[in-house]
Structure formats: structure tokens, C-alpha cells
C-alpha positions as CSV (number, residue, x, y, z in Angstrom):
1,M,-25.3,73.9,12.5
2,W,-28.8,72.5,11.6
3,R,-31.1,74.9,9.7
4,P,-34.7,74.1,9.0
5,P,-35.6,73.9,5.3
6,I,-37.1,77.1,4.0
7,N,-40.5,76.2,2.6
8,F,-44.1,77.4,2.9
9,L,-44.8,75.6,6.1
10,T,-41.7,76.8,8.0
11,L,-42.2,80.4,6.8
12,H,-45.8,80.2,8.0
13,Y,-44.7,79.0,11.4
14,A,-42.1,81.7,11.6
15,W,-44.7,84.3,10.7
16,I,-47.1,83.1,13.4
17,I,-44.4,82.9,16.0
18,S,-43.1,86.3,15.2
19,M,-46.6,87.8,15.4
20,S,-47.0,86.1,18.7
21,L,-43.8,87.5,20.0
22,L,-44.7,91.0,18.7
23,A,-47.4,91.0,21.4
24,L,-44.8,91.4,24.1
25,P,-43.6,94.9,23.0
26,I,-47.1,96.0,22.0
27,L,-49.4,94.7,24.7
28,A,-47.2,94.5,27.8
29,P,-45.7,98.0,28.1
30,Y,-48.9,99.7,29.2
31,G,-48.8,97.7,32.4
32,N,-52.4,96.5,32.6
33,I,-51.5,92.9,31.8
34,S,-48.4,90.7,32.6
35,A,-45.9,89.6,30.0
36,T,-47.2,86.1,30.2
37,D,-50.7,87.2,29.5
38,A,-49.5,89.5,26.7
39,Y,-47.7,86.6,25.0
40,F,-50.7,84.3,25.5
41,F,-52.9,87.0,23.9
42,G,-50.5,87.2,21.0
43,A,-50.3,83.4,20.5
44,S,-54.1,83.2,20.8
45,A,-54.6,86.0,18.3
46,S,-52.0,84.5,15.9
47,T,-53.5,81.1,15.9
48,E,-57.1,82.4,15.9
49,S,-58.0,80.3,18.9
50,G,-59.8,83.1,20.7
51,L,-58.6,82.3,24.2
52,N,-58.4,85.2,26.7
53,T,-56.7,85.4,30.0
54,V,-57.9,88.9,30.7
55,D,-61.2,90.4,29.9
56,V,-60.9,92.3,26.6
57,K,-62.9,95.2,27.8
58,E,-60.2,96.0,30.3
59,L,-57.6,96.5,27.5
60,K,-56.8,99.8,25.9
61,T,-58.0,100.6,22.4
62,Y,-54.6,100.0,20.8
63,Q,-54.3,96.6,22.5
64,Q,-57.8,95.7,21.2
65,L,-56.8,96.8,17.7
66,Y,-53.7,94.6,17.9
67,L,-56.0,91.6,18.9
68,Y,-58.3,92.5,16.0
69,F,-55.7,92.8,13.2
70,I,-53.3,90.0,14.1
71,P,-55.8,87.2,13.3
72,I,-56.4,88.9,9.9
73,I,-52.8,88.9,8.9
74,T,-51.9,85.5,10.2
75,N,-54.9,83.9,8.6
76,L,-54.1,81.1,6.0
77,G,-56.0,82.9,3.3
78,F,-54.0,86.1,3.7
79,I,-50.7,84.2,3.9
80,N,-51.6,82.4,0.6
81,I,-52.4,85.7,-1.1
82,V,-49.0,87.1,0.0
83,V,-47.3,83.9,-1.3
84,V,-49.0,84.2,-4.7
85,V,-48.0,87.9,-5.0
86,V,-44.4,87.2,-4.0
87,R,-44.2,84.3,-6.5
88,L,-45.7,86.4,-9.3
89,Y,-43.1,89.2,-8.6
90,W,-40.3,86.6,-8.4
91,F,-41.3,84.9,-11.7
92,K,-41.8,88.3,-13.5
93,R,-38.3,89.4,-12.4
94,H,-36.7,86.2,-13.4
95,L,-38.5,86.0,-16.7
96,K,-37.4,89.5,-17.6
97,R,-33.9,88.3,-17.0
98,L,-34.3,85.0,-18.9
99,A,-36.6,86.2,-21.8
100,P,-33.9,87.6,-24.0
101,Q,-32.0,84.3,-23.9
102,L,-35.1,82.2,-24.4
103,L,-36.4,84.3,-27.3
104,S,-33.2,84.8,-29.2
105,P,-32.8,82.7,-32.3
106,R,-30.8,79.5,-31.8
107,R,-27.6,78.9,-33.5
108,R,-27.9,76.3,-36.1
109,D,-25.6,73.4,-35.8
110,A,-24.7,70.9,-38.5
111,S,-27.1,68.2,-37.4
112,D,-30.1,70.5,-37.9
113,A,-28.9,71.5,-41.3
114,D,-28.5,67.9,-42.3
115,V,-32.0,66.9,-41.1
116,E,-33.6,69.8,-43.0
117,E,-31.7,68.8,-46.2
118,G,-32.8,65.2,-45.9
119,K,-29.4,63.7,-45.1
120,D,-29.2,60.8,-42.6
121,A,-27.4,62.0,-39.5
122,Q,-24.9,59.7,-38.0
123,R,-25.6,58.5,-34.5
124,S,-23.3,59.8,-31.9
125,G,-22.1,57.6,-29.0
126,N,-24.1,59.5,-26.3
127,T,-27.5,59.4,-28.2
128,P,-29.9,56.9,-26.5
129,V,-31.2,54.0,-28.6
130,L,-35.0,54.1,-28.8
131,R,-36.8,50.8,-28.2
132,P,-40.5,50.0,-27.8
133,T,-41.9,50.1,-24.3
134,T,-43.0,46.7,-22.9
135,I,-44.7,45.7,-19.7
136,A,-43.3,42.6,-17.9
137,F,-44.9,40.9,-14.9
138,D,-42.9,39.4,-12.1
139,P,-43.1,35.6,-12.5
140,S,-42.7,35.1,-8.7
141,V,-46.1,36.7,-8.0
142,D,-48.9,34.2,-7.9
143,Q,-51.3,35.3,-10.6
144,R,-54.4,33.2,-10.1
145,R,-57.1,33.6,-12.6
146,D,-60.1,32.1,-10.8
147,N,-63.6,33.6,-11.1
148,T,-64.5,33.5,-7.5
149,T,-66.2,36.5,-6.0
150,L,-67.0,37.2,-2.4
151,Y,-70.8,37.8,-1.9
152,I,-71.4,40.0,1.1
153,P,-75.1,40.2,2.0
154,G,-76.6,43.5,3.2
155,P,-76.8,44.4,6.9
156,Q,-80.4,43.1,7.3
157,D,-79.5,39.8,5.7
158,R,-76.4,39.5,7.9
159,D,-78.6,40.1,11.0
160,R,-80.9,37.3,9.7
161,G,-77.9,34.9,9.6
162,H,-76.9,34.9,5.9
163,P,-73.2,34.2,5.7
164,I,-70.5,35.7,3.5
165,V,-70.1,33.2,0.6
166,A,-67.5,32.8,-2.1
167,K,-69.3,32.6,-5.4
168,T,-68.0,31.3,-8.7
169,G,-68.4,32.9,-12.1
170,D,-71.3,30.6,-13.0
171,D,-73.6,32.0,-10.2
172,R,-76.0,34.8,-11.1
173,Y,-78.2,36.9,-8.9
174,D,-81.9,37.6,-9.6
175,S,-83.5,40.7,-8.0
176,E,-87.2,39.6,-8.1
177,D,-87.6,37.3,-5.1
178,S,-85.4,38.8,-2.3
179,D,-86.0,41.4,0.4
180,D,-82.9,43.2,-0.6
181,G,-83.2,42.2,-4.3
182,M,-80.4,39.6,-4.2
183,I,-81.0,35.9,-4.4
184,Q,-78.8,33.3,-6.0
185,T,-80.2,31.6,-9.1
186,P,-77.8,29.1,-10.7
187,T,-77.7,29.3,-14.5
188,R,-76.0,27.0,-16.9
189,D,-74.9,28.0,-20.4
190,T,-76.3,25.6,-22.9
């Protein structure tokens, strides 16, 4: 049988759906609204959408209190606070169980003693061989090294008809004579 994964999102959905369904036994029994309206009120309160099928002033005080408190406890901030508190409790409980094992002194084995005495330890068969890290590029990828750049004029220049032009590395731009501060001035290195 398929079961959804238990994570924050599915627990959040389950909480909101259960609070929506809780509206049926709380809002509907008095008899002033139908079961459909009670569920709609519960879903509206749980998702904080604020949609009403019946005027709220016609509801009894306990029904209005339900509609007041459900958005508070189904709010994302409240749910995050509850998750943090549960995680803190869980980690504290598990760390109390694991702390004696983690803090106890380790048993010294022969390799540690040999290292501290300065003896060379023999490599075992399952020890990985360390080698320097290198970066290799895929030779099938075309790695062009041209100095062309695409010059895209500003919106006003584009409206005036200036095209998008591919420029080479030798072209420079001077900001003194243009409306937008960009004109091409060819320069040559001498």
C-alpha cells in the first residue's frame, strides 16, 4: 500500500486538513449551519482565506471562537515554532542517549600508538590512495577563445535605430560624446 512520505509538508497538510475536519463536530451540531457550510468554514479558517458562507454574526460565541483560534494554530509561523520545539526535544533526548558513547575515551589501537611513537604505519589494503586533485576539461566541447562581445545599446538608442553589434576586443567606448554615454572610439595599441 502506498504511503506518503512523512516530512514537514505532508505533516502541514495533515494538520490543516484535520483542523478543517474538526469544524464538522464543532460548528455543525448546534444546527444553525449545514454540514457543508461548517466544513467550508473550517477549511476557510484553516487556510486563512477568510471566505464565509454564512454571516458570522449569526453564529454562536463558541463557533466564532473556533473561527478565531483555528487560523492562529494553522498559521505557518505557529507550525514552524512547533516544529522547532519538537526538534529541540528530539535532539535533546537523543543526545542524552548518545552523549556517554561520544564522550567516553576511545580505545587506542596499534596504529595510533605507532603514529605517536613515530613509526611508519603499513598501508592496509582498504586505505584509499591519496592523489592530487586535477581539473580536466572535456575535449569534445568547443572552447573558442575569441574576444567578441555583444554591444546592446540602451532602450533610447534602440528606438533611434542603433543595432545590436558584435564588437572585438580592440574596440573601446568613450563616454563623452553620446547621449547615453556610449560611443565607439577605435583605439590601436602602438
